[in-house]
C-alpha positions, 0 to 999 in steps of 0.5 A, a space after each residue: 372188191 378188194 383193192 390191189 396192193 402197190 408193187 414196190 415201184 408203186 410204193 416208191 412213187 407214193 413215198 417220193 410224192 409225200 417226201 416232195 410234198 407233191 400230189 399225184 395230179 402234179 406228177 401226172 401233169 409233169 409226165 404228160 409235159 415230158 412225154 406228150 403221151 396220154 397219162 391219167 390217174 387210172 394209168 398211174 394206178 395201173 403202174 403203181 399196182 404193177 399192171 403196166 410198165 410202159 418204158 417212156 412213162 416209167 422213165 418220165 416218172 423216175 426223172 420227175 421224182 428222181 428215182 433210178 429207172 434201171 433198178 425199178 424197171 428191170 425188177 418190174 420186167 423180171 416178174 
């Protein structure tokens, strides 16, 4: 089974985590703390490949990583 490629937002998430020297586990914990919503590695993967784009989760990811919510979320919804 072929792995699905990251969408542009997923690539930004991955790149920013490397730049910050943080792990996906850290990001997941930060998003959970900010939103109080269920969020795990599988959920993050679905966002990275563009299968999900839950606004509160995407906003929290952008806030934690210092990414622009408007640009990324608008582009994803226009697909």
